[in-house]
C-alpha distance (Angstrom), angle and dihedral (degrees) to the residues before:
residue distance angle dihedral
M1 . . .
S2 3.80 . .
V3 3.70 92.0 .
L4 3.75 89.8 53.7
I5 3.83 93.0 51.7
L6 3.72 90.8 45.7
S7 3.88 95.0 51.9
M8 3.74 89.4 43.3
D9 3.89 91.4 53.3
A10 3.68 89.8 46.8
T11 3.76 91.5 51.5
I12 3.79 90.1 51.2
V13 3.80 92.7 52.5
N14 3.86 89.3 47.2
V15 3.75 90.1 55.9
A16 3.84 90.7 48.0
L17 3.79 93.4 50.5
P18 3.68 98.5 95.7
A19 3.81 91.6 53.8
I20 3.85 89.2 45.3
Q21 3.78 90.9 51.0
K22 3.78 92.4 49.0
D23 3.84 94.9 46.2
L24 3.83 95.3 44.1
H25 3.84 95.4 34.5
A26 3.86 85.0 -131.8
R27 3.86 128.8 165.5
M28 3.75 125.7 -130.2
A29 3.73 92.7 -92.6
G30 3.79 90.1 54.6
L31 3.77 91.5 50.7
Q32 3.86 90.9 52.5
W33 3.81 88.5 53.2
I34 3.70 90.6 50.6
L35 3.84 93.8 50.4
D36 3.79 90.4 44.8
A37 3.73 94.0 51.1
Y38 3.82 94.2 44.8
T39 3.86 90.8 49.4
L40 3.87 91.5 48.0
V41 3.87 93.2 50.4
I42 3.78 93.8 47.1
A43 3.77 92.9 46.5
S44 3.76 89.6 50.8
F45 3.82 94.0 49.4
L46 3.87 88.0 48.0
M47 3.82 90.0 55.3
L48 3.76 92.6 44.7
S49 3.83 93.9 49.3
G50 3.93 89.5 46.9
S51 3.72 90.8 52.2
I52 3.75 94.3 47.5
S53 3.79 90.1 45.3
D54 3.85 90.3 55.2
R55 3.75 90.8 50.6
Y56 3.86 101.2 43.1
G57 3.84 103.2 20.7
R58 3.78 130.7 -92.3
R59 3.82 97.8 -106.3
R60 3.78 93.3 51.1
V61 3.82 93.2 48.2
F62 3.74 94.0 43.4
S63 3.92 91.5 50.7
N64 3.75 92.0 50.2
R65 3.82 92.2 47.2
A66 3.80 89.3 50.0
E67 3.74 92.7 52.7
S68 3.74 91.5 45.9
I69 3.78 91.5 53.0
H70 3.76 90.0 46.8
A71 3.82 91.5 52.0
R72 3.84 92.3 50.1
I73 3.81 91.1 49.2
D74 3.89 86.0 53.2
L75 3.89 89.1 50.5
V76 3.72 91.4 51.6
Q77 3.78 97.1 44.8
P78 3.81 107.4 36.5
G79 3.67 118.9 -172.9
Q80 3.79 92.5 29.8
D81 3.90 106.1 124.9
D82 3.82 119.0 -161.6
């Protein structure tokens, strides 16, 4: 499952690379660094979340993560009620 998520995220970043190149005025080498850094960070977080899920239980970790994501969305979009 984590390999699927990682490859899907890398594909999304690859699709966004032309826009990133235009906005940051980056060369191809810079874009490769962006993709490598993004993939490394996502893979690290997947390994960390897998380890935490093994320790505390998948349901508990997932529900905490879902609440955290919801709270972040509320911070980004204040005044939007559910």
